[in-house]
C-alpha positions in Angstrom: 7.7 139.9 12.5 9.2 142.7 14.6 12.2 140.8 14.6 14.7 143.7 14.5 12.4 145.4 17.6 12.8 142.2 19.1 16.5 142.1 18.8 17.0 145.4 19.7 15.4 145.2 23.1 17.0 141.7 24.0 20.3 143.3 24.9 19.0 146.2 27.3 16.5 144.0 29.1 18.6 140.7 29.4 21.7 143.0 31.0 19.1 144.0 33.8 18.4 140.6 34.4 22.0 139.3 34.4 22.6 141.9 37.1 19.9 140.3 39.7 21.1 137.0 41.3 18.9 134.3 40.0 16.7 132.9 42.4 17.3 129.4 44.8 15.3 126.5 45.0 11.3 127.5 45.7 10.3 127.9 49.1 7.8 125.6 50.9 4.5 126.8 50.9 2.7 127.5 54.1 -0.6 129.2 55.0 1.2 132.4 56.0 3.4 132.4 52.7 1.8 131.6 49.3 4.2 131.3 46.7 4.1 134.7 44.7 4.8 136.0 40.9 3.9 138.6 38.5 2.7 138.8 35.2 4.2 141.0 32.5 3.6 141.9 28.8 3.6 144.9 26.4 3.0 147.5 29.2 6.1 146.6 30.4 8.2 147.1 27.2 10.0 150.5 26.9 8.2 153.4 25.7 7.8 154.0 22.3 7.3 150.2 21.3 4.1 148.6 20.7 0.7 149.3 18.4 -0.2 152.8 18.1 -3.6 152.0 20.5 -1.5 150.3 23.1 2.0 152.0 23.4 4.1 150.2 25.8 4.3 152.1 29.5 7.7 151.2 30.6 6.5 149.7 33.7 8.5 148.1 36.0 9.5 144.2 36.2 8.5 142.0 39.1 10.1 142.6 42.3 12.8 140.2 43.5 10.4 137.9 45.8 8.8 136.8 42.4 9.4 133.0 42.0 6.9 132.5 38.7 6.2 134.9 35.8 3.2 134.5 33.5 4.0 136.3 30.1 1.7 137.8 27.5 1.9 136.7 23.9 0.2 139.5 22.4 -0.1 143.2 22.4 -3.5 143.4 23.8 -5.6 142.2 20.9 -5.0 138.8 18.8 -2.7 139.1 15.7 -0.8 141.6 17.5 2.4 140.4 19.0 4.2 141.3 22.5 6.8 143.8 21.1 9.0 142.3 24.0 8.3 138.7 23.5 11.7 137.6 23.0 13.5 140.0 25.5 11.1 139.2 28.6 11.4 135.4 28.3 15.1 136.1 28.5 14.5 137.9 31.4 13.0 135.1 33.1 15.2 132.6 32.2 18.1 134.6 33.1 16.6 135.4 36.7 15.6 131.3 36.9 12.1 131.9 37.1 9.4 129.6 36.2 7.6 130.6 33.1 4.0 130.2 31.5 1.8 132.3 29.1 -1.1 134.0 28.7 -2.8 135.3 25.4 -5.9 138.3 25.0 -8.5 136.6 23.1 -10.2 139.0 20.5 -13.2 139.0 18.1 -11.8 139.1 14.7 -12.0 142.0 12.8 -13.2 142.1 9.1 -10.0 141.8 7.2 -9.0 139.1 9.8 -12.2 137.2 9.4 -11.3 137.4 5.5 -7.9 136.1 6.1 -8.6 133.2 8.6 -12.2 132.7 8.3 -11.9 129.7 5.9 -10.8 126.3 7.5 -7.0 126.7 8.1 -4.9 123.9 7.3 -4.9 121.6 9.7 -8.2 123.1 11.4 -11.4 120.6 12.0 -13.7 120.6 8.9 -17.2 122.1 9.1 -16.6 124.8 11.6 -18.2 128.5 11.8 -15.9 131.3 10.0 -15.5 133.0 14.0 -14.5 129.4 15.2 -11.9 129.2 12.7 -10.6 132.7 13.5 -10.3 131.8 17.2 -8.4 128.5 16.2 -6.0 130.7 14.1 -5.4 132.9 17.0 -4.0 130.3 19.1 -1.8 129.0 16.1 -0.1 132.3 15.8 0.1 132.5 19.3 2.1 129.1 19.8 4.1 129.9 17.0 5.7 133.5 18.1 5.9 132.0 21.6 7.9 129.0 20.7 10.2 131.2 18.3 10.7 133.3 21.4 12.2 130.6 23.2 9.2 130.1 25.8 8.4 126.4 25.6 5.4 126.8 27.7 3.1 123.5 28.7 0.4 125.8 29.0 -1.6 129.0 27.7 -4.1 131.3 30.1 -6.4 132.4 27.6 -7.2 135.9 28.9 -11.1 136.7 28.0 -12.1 140.4 28.6 -13.6 143.5 27.1 -11.6 145.0 24.1 -12.1 148.0 22.1 -9.5 147.9 19.6 -9.1 147.3 16.8 -12.7 144.9 17.2 -14.7 145.0 19.9 -16.7 141.8 20.9 -20.1 141.3 19.4 -23.3 142.1 21.6 -24.1 138.4 21.1 -22.5 136.1 23.5 -23.2 133.3 21.5 -20.9 134.5 18.7 -18.3 135.5 21.2 -18.4 131.8 22.5 -17.2 130.5 19.3 -14.3 132.7 18.8 -13.2 131.6 22.7 -13.7 128.1 22.0 -12.0 127.7 18.5 -9.4 129.5 20.6 -8.9 126.7 23.5 -9.2 124.3 20.6 -6.3 125.5 18.9 -3.8 125.5 22.0 -5.3 121.9 22.7 -4.2 120.6 19.6 -0.7 121.7 20.0 -0.7 119.4 23.2 -0.7 122.6 25.5 -2.6 122.9 28.8 -5.6 125.4 28.6 -6.7 127.8 31.8 -8.8 131.0 31.6 -8.1 134.6 33.0 -11.3 136.9 33.4 -13.7 137.5 36.7 -17.4 136.9 36.7 -18.5 140.3 35.5 -16.0 140.6 32.4 -16.7 136.9 31.8 -20.4 137.3 31.5 -20.1 140.1 29.3 -17.9 138.6 26.8 -19.7 135.3 26.7 -23.0 135.2 28.8 -23.0 132.4 31.1 -20.8 129.9 29.4 -19.5 127.3 31.9 -16.4 125.0 30.9 -15.0 123.8 34.1 -11.4 125.1 33.0 -8.8 126.1 35.4 -9.0 129.5 36.4 -6.6 132.5 36.8 -8.8 134.9 39.0 -8.4 138.8 39.3 -9.0 140.6 42.6 -8.1 144.1 40.9 -6.6 146.7 42.3 -6.7 145.6 46.0 -4.2 143.3 48.3 -2.7 139.8 48.7 -5.4 138.5 50.8 -8.1 139.7 48.4 -6.3 137.7 45.8 -5.8 135.0 48.2 -9.7 135.2 49.0 -10.6 135.1 45.1 -8.6 131.2 45.4 -12.4 130.1 47.1 -14.5 132.4 45.6 -15.3 134.1 42.3 -15.3 131.5 40.0 -16.4 132.5 36.6 -16.7 129.5 34.6 -16.9 127.0 37.0 -13.3 125.4 37.3 -10.8 125.4 39.8 -8.6 128.6 41.0 -4.9 128.0 40.0 -3.4 131.4 40.6 -5.0 134.9 41.7 -3.9 138.3 40.7 -4.1 141.6 42.5 -2.2 144.6 40.7 -1.0 148.3 42.1 -0.3 151.3 39.8 3.2 149.7 38.7 2.9 146.0 38.7 0.5 143.1 38.3 1.0 140.4 41.0 0.1 137.0 41.3 0.4 134.0 43.6 -0.6 130.0 43.4 -3.8 129.0 45.3 -3.5 126.8 48.0 -4.8 122.9 47.3 -2.4 121.9 45.3 1.4 121.4 45.9 2.9 124.3 44.8 5.4 122.0 42.9 2.8 120.2 41.4 1.2 123.4 40.0 4.4 124.8 38.4 5.4 121.2 36.8 1.9 121.4 35.0 1.6 125.0 34.1 5.1 126.6 34.0 8.3 125.8 32.3 11.2 125.8 35.0 14.3 128.2 33.7 16.7 127.1 36.8 20.6 128.2 36.7 
Protein backbone atom coordinates (compact mmCIF):
# COMPACT_ATOMS: atom_id res chain seq x y z
CA UNK A 1 0.00 0.00 0.00
CA UNK A 2 1.34 3.36 -1.12
CA UNK A 3 4.60 1.62 -2.02
CA UNK A 4 5.07 3.74 -5.11
CA UNK A 5 4.62 6.96 -3.14
CA UNK A 6 7.01 5.77 -0.45
CA UNK A 7 9.73 4.94 -2.97
CA UNK A 8 9.33 8.23 -4.83
CA UNK A 9 9.77 10.32 -1.71
CA UNK A 10 12.57 8.33 -0.06
CA UNK A 11 15.23 9.51 -2.49
CA UNK A 12 14.42 13.20 -2.15
CA UNK A 13 14.23 13.33 1.62
CA UNK A 14 17.17 11.01 2.15
CA UNK A 15 19.33 13.25 -0.02
CA UNK A 16 18.57 16.18 2.26
CA UNK A 17 19.32 14.09 5.33
CA UNK A 18 22.65 12.86 4.00
CA UNK A 19 23.74 16.42 3.27
CA UNK A 20 23.54 17.30 6.98
CA UNK A 21 26.23 15.86 9.28
CA UNK A 22 25.05 13.31 11.83
CA UNK A 23 24.90 14.32 15.45
CA UNK A 24 27.57 13.33 17.93
CA UNK A 25 27.02 11.72 21.33
CA UNK A 26 23.99 12.77 23.30
CA UNK A 27 24.86 15.77 25.48
CA UNK A 28 24.56 15.46 29.23
CA UNK A 29 21.27 16.77 30.57
CA UNK A 30 21.47 19.73 32.93
CA UNK A 31 18.82 21.83 34.69
CA UNK A 32 19.30 24.63 32.17
CA UNK A 33 19.63 22.46 29.08
CA UNK A 34 17.12 19.68 28.58
CA UNK A 35 17.58 17.20 25.75
CA UNK A 36 15.45 18.45 22.87
CA UNK A 37 13.90 16.74 19.87
CA UNK A 38 10.86 16.96 17.63
CA UNK A 39 7.95 15.05 16.19
CA UNK A 40 7.19 14.67 12.50
CA UNK A 41 4.46 13.01 10.46
CA UNK A 42 2.24 13.59 7.44
CA UNK A 43 2.31 17.43 7.74
CA UNK A 44 6.04 17.25 6.95
CA UNK A 45 5.49 15.35 3.71
CA UNK A 46 5.83 17.20 0.39
CA UNK A 47 2.66 18.99 -0.64
CA UNK A 48 0.30 16.89 -2.70
CA UNK A 49 0.65 13.72 -0.67
CA UNK A 50 -1.74 12.40 1.96
CA UNK A 51 -5.45 11.63 2.15
CA UNK A 52 -7.81 14.30 0.73
CA UNK A 53 -9.05 15.31 4.19
CA UNK A 54 -5.46 15.79 5.40
CA UNK A 55 -3.16 16.79 2.54
CA UNK A 56 0.50 17.22 3.38
CA UNK A 57 1.67 20.72 4.27
CA UNK A 58 5.34 20.52 3.35
CA UNK A 59 6.42 21.67 6.81
CA UNK A 60 10.17 21.67 7.60
CA UNK A 61 11.97 18.89 9.39
CA UNK A 62 13.46 19.36 12.88
CA UNK A 63 16.15 21.89 13.63
CA UNK A 64 19.78 20.68 13.73
CA UNK A 65 19.70 20.80 17.54
CA UNK A 66 17.21 17.92 17.70
CA UNK A 67 18.62 14.75 19.25
CA UNK A 68 15.53 12.58 18.93
CA UNK A 69 12.40 12.36 16.82
CA UNK A 70 8.97 10.82 17.32
CA UNK A 71 7.56 9.72 13.96
CA UNK A 72 3.83 9.49 13.23
CA UNK A 73 2.60 6.22 11.76
CA UNK A 74 -0.74 7.53 10.48
CA UNK A 75 -2.04 10.26 8.17
CA UNK A 76 -4.16 11.42 11.08
CA UNK A 77 -6.84 8.75 11.56
CA UNK A 78 -6.21 5.04 11.99
CA UNK A 79 -5.97 2.75 8.95
CA UNK A 80 -4.57 5.64 6.89
CA UNK A 81 -0.75 5.37 6.86
CA UNK A 82 1.65 8.28 6.95
CA UNK A 83 2.56 8.55 3.25
CA UNK A 84 6.16 9.51 4.10
CA UNK A 85 6.85 6.98 6.82
CA UNK A 86 9.67 5.26 4.93
CA UNK A 87 11.41 8.51 4.02
CA UNK A 88 11.04 9.94 7.52
CA UNK A 89 12.58 6.83 9.03
CA UNK A 90 15.41 7.17 6.49
CA UNK A 91 15.84 10.80 7.58
CA UNK A 92 16.20 9.76 11.24
CA UNK A 93 18.64 7.02 10.32
CA UNK A 94 20.85 9.26 8.18
CA UNK A 95 20.91 11.97 10.84
CA UNK A 96 21.84 9.48 13.57
CA UNK A 97 18.81 10.44 15.65
CA UNK A 98 17.05 8.40 18.33
CA UNK A 99 13.60 7.55 17.00
CA UNK A 100 10.29 6.50 18.49
CA UNK A 101 6.78 6.22 17.05
CA UNK A 102 3.33 7.59 17.69
CA UNK A 103 -0.07 6.88 16.18
CA UNK A 104 -3.45 8.55 16.45
CA UNK A 105 -6.20 6.27 17.73
CA UNK A 106 -9.63 6.95 16.24
CA UNK A 107 -13.21 5.80 16.50
CA UNK A 108 -14.02 3.32 13.71
CA UNK A 109 -16.15 4.08 10.71
CA UNK A 110 -19.01 1.70 9.98
CA UNK A 111 -16.91 0.05 7.28
CA UNK A 112 -13.96 -0.41 9.65
CA UNK A 113 -16.25 -1.83 12.30
CA UNK A 114 -17.59 -4.39 9.82
CA UNK A 115 -14.09 -5.36 8.74
CA UNK A 116 -12.30 -5.45 12.09
CA UNK A 117 -15.06 -5.77 14.68
CA UNK A 118 -15.16 -9.54 14.67
CA UNK A 119 -12.44 -11.07 16.81
CA UNK A 120 -9.29 -10.86 14.62
CA UNK A 121 -6.78 -13.69 14.46
CA UNK A 122 -4.71 -13.64 17.61
CA UNK A 123 -6.98 -11.26 19.51
CA UNK A 124 -8.44 -12.28 22.87
CA UNK A 125 -11.90 -13.80 22.64
CA UNK A 126 -15.00 -12.22 24.14
CA UNK A 127 -14.10 -8.58 23.48
CA UNK A 128 -16.45 -5.97 22.04
CA UNK A 129 -16.41 -4.95 18.40
CA UNK A 130 -15.04 -1.55 19.36
CA UNK A 131 -12.22 -3.11 21.39
CA UNK A 132 -11.35 -5.44 18.50
CA UNK A 133 -11.18 -2.50 16.09
CA UNK A 134 -8.77 -0.67 18.40
CA UNK A 135 -6.66 -3.83 18.65
CA UNK A 136 -6.57 -4.03 14.84
CA UNK A 137 -5.42 -0.40 14.60
CA UNK A 138 -2.36 -1.26 16.66
CA UNK A 139 -1.58 -4.37 14.61
CA UNK A 140 -1.79 -2.48 11.31
CA UNK A 141 0.42 0.32 12.63
CA UNK A 142 3.08 -2.03 13.99
CA UNK A 143 3.23 -3.89 10.66
CA UNK A 144 3.72 -0.63 8.77
CA UNK A 145 6.30 0.59 11.29
CA UNK A 146 8.42 -2.51 10.88
CA UNK A 147 8.01 -2.51 7.09
CA UNK A 148 9.40 1.04 7.08
CA UNK A 149 12.49 -0.08 8.99
CA UNK A 150 11.56 1.47 12.33
CA UNK A 151 12.00 -0.99 15.20
CA UNK A 152 10.90 1.37 17.94
CA UNK A 153 10.54 -0.32 21.34
CA UNK A 154 7.50 1.85 22.05
CA UNK A 155 4.46 3.54 20.54
CA UNK A 156 2.80 6.66 21.88
CA UNK A 157 -0.98 6.49 21.49
CA UNK A 158 -2.30 9.91 20.48
CA UNK A 159 -5.74 10.51 22.05
CA UNK A 160 -7.48 13.65 20.81
CA UNK A 161 -10.69 14.63 19.01
CA UNK A 162 -10.72 13.70 15.33
CA UNK A 163 -13.57 14.71 13.01
CA UNK A 164 -12.84 12.83 9.78
CA UNK A 165 -13.47 10.21 8.64
CA UNK A 166 -15.27 9.29 11.88
CA UNK A 167 -15.57 11.45 15.01
CA UNK A 168 -15.45 10.01 18.50
CA UNK A 169 -18.80 9.05 19.97
CA UNK A 170 -20.46 11.14 22.66
CA UNK A 171 -20.18 8.19 25.05
CA UNK A 172 -16.75 8.03 26.74
CA UNK A 173 -17.34 4.43 27.76
CA UNK A 174 -17.52 3.42 24.10
CA UNK A 175 -14.47 5.48 23.22
CA UNK A 176 -12.51 3.87 26.04
CA UNK A 177 -13.09 0.45 24.50
CA UNK A 178 -11.27 1.56 21.35
CA UNK A 179 -8.38 3.10 23.28
CA UNK A 180 -8.02 0.08 25.55
CA UNK A 181 -8.05 -2.30 22.59
CA UNK A 182 -5.34 -0.24 20.91
CA UNK A 183 -3.12 -0.25 23.99
CA UNK A 184 -3.55 -4.02 24.32
CA UNK A 185 -2.64 -4.50 20.65
CA UNK A 186 0.69 -2.74 21.08
CA UNK A 187 1.43 -4.60 24.30
CA UNK A 188 0.73 -7.89 22.54
CA UNK A 189 3.59 -6.95 20.22
CA UNK A 190 5.90 -6.55 23.21
CA UNK A 191 6.02 -2.76 22.94
CA UNK A 192 6.08 -0.09 25.60
CA UNK A 193 2.96 2.09 25.45
CA UNK A 194 2.60 5.73 26.41
CA UNK A 195 -0.17 8.25 25.87
CA UNK A 196 -0.13 11.65 24.16
CA UNK A 197 -2.82 14.18 25.06
CA UNK A 198 -3.75 17.11 27.27
CA UNK A 199 -6.34 17.12 30.03
CA UNK A 200 -9.11 18.92 28.13
CA UNK A 201 -8.85 16.70 25.03
CA UNK A 202 -8.43 13.51 27.05
CA UNK A 203 -11.60 14.19 29.02
CA UNK A 204 -13.52 15.06 25.88
CA UNK A 205 -12.73 11.64 24.43
CA UNK A 206 -12.53 9.20 27.35
CA UNK A 207 -13.86 11.13 30.33
CA UNK A 208 -12.00 10.59 33.59
CA UNK A 209 -10.23 7.37 32.58
CA UNK A 210 -7.05 6.83 34.62
CA UNK A 211 -4.62 4.19 33.38
CA UNK A 212 -1.40 5.44 34.97
CA UNK A 213 0.52 5.07 31.70
CA UNK A 214 3.56 7.24 30.93
CA UNK A 215 2.62 10.53 29.30
CA UNK A 216 3.76 12.75 26.46
CA UNK A 217 2.22 16.09 27.39
CA UNK A 218 1.66 19.14 25.20
CA UNK A 219 1.99 22.77 26.24
CA UNK A 220 0.56 23.92 22.91
CA UNK A 221 1.85 26.94 20.95
CA UNK A 222 3.89 28.40 23.78
CA UNK A 223 7.57 27.94 24.70
CA UNK A 224 10.22 25.48 25.93
CA UNK A 225 9.71 26.85 29.43
CA UNK A 226 5.99 26.08 29.24
CA UNK A 227 6.74 22.58 28.00
CA UNK A 228 9.20 22.04 30.84
CA UNK A 229 6.51 23.15 33.30
CA UNK A 230 4.20 20.48 31.86
CA UNK A 231 6.63 17.86 33.12
CA UNK A 232 5.49 18.57 36.67
CA UNK A 233 1.83 19.42 36.02
CA UNK A 234 -0.94 18.64 33.63
CA UNK A 235 -1.25 14.87 34.09
CA UNK A 236 -4.29 13.56 32.23
CA UNK A 237 -4.26 9.79 32.94
CA UNK A 238 -2.33 9.72 36.21
CA UNK A 239 0.99 8.61 34.74
CA UNK A 240 4.48 10.14 34.86
CA UNK A 241 5.60 12.67 32.24
CA UNK A 242 8.32 11.43 29.88
CA UNK A 243 8.18 13.93 27.00
CA UNK A 244 6.75 17.46 26.77
CA UNK A 245 5.84 19.26 23.55
CA UNK A 246 5.42 22.81 22.35
CA UNK A 247 5.06 24.12 18.82
CA UNK A 248 5.34 27.15 16.60
CA UNK A 249 3.79 27.79 13.22
CA UNK A 250 6.33 25.59 11.42
CA UNK A 251 7.51 22.81 13.73
CA UNK A 252 6.56 20.62 16.66
CA UNK A 253 9.29 20.61 19.34
CA UNK A 254 9.80 18.23 22.26
CA UNK A 255 12.03 17.78 25.28
CA UNK A 256 12.76 14.94 27.64
CA UNK A 257 11.31 15.59 31.07
CA UNK A 258 13.86 15.69 33.90
CA UNK A 259 13.84 13.14 36.69
CA UNK A 260 15.12 10.08 34.81
CA UNK A 261 18.54 10.11 33.10
CA UNK A 262 18.12 10.98 29.43
CA UNK A 263 19.97 7.89 28.23
CA UNK A 264 17.64 5.65 30.28
CA UNK A 265 14.61 7.32 28.69
CA UNK A 266 16.05 6.93 25.20
CA UNK A 267 16.95 3.28 25.77
CA UNK A 268 13.40 2.49 26.88
CA UNK A 269 11.38 4.52 24.38
CA UNK A 270 13.61 5.00 21.34
CA UNK A 271 15.73 3.08 18.91
CA UNK A 272 19.16 4.61 18.33
CA UNK A 273 20.24 5.31 14.75
CA UNK A 274 23.88 6.05 15.64
CA UNK A 275 26.33 6.45 12.75
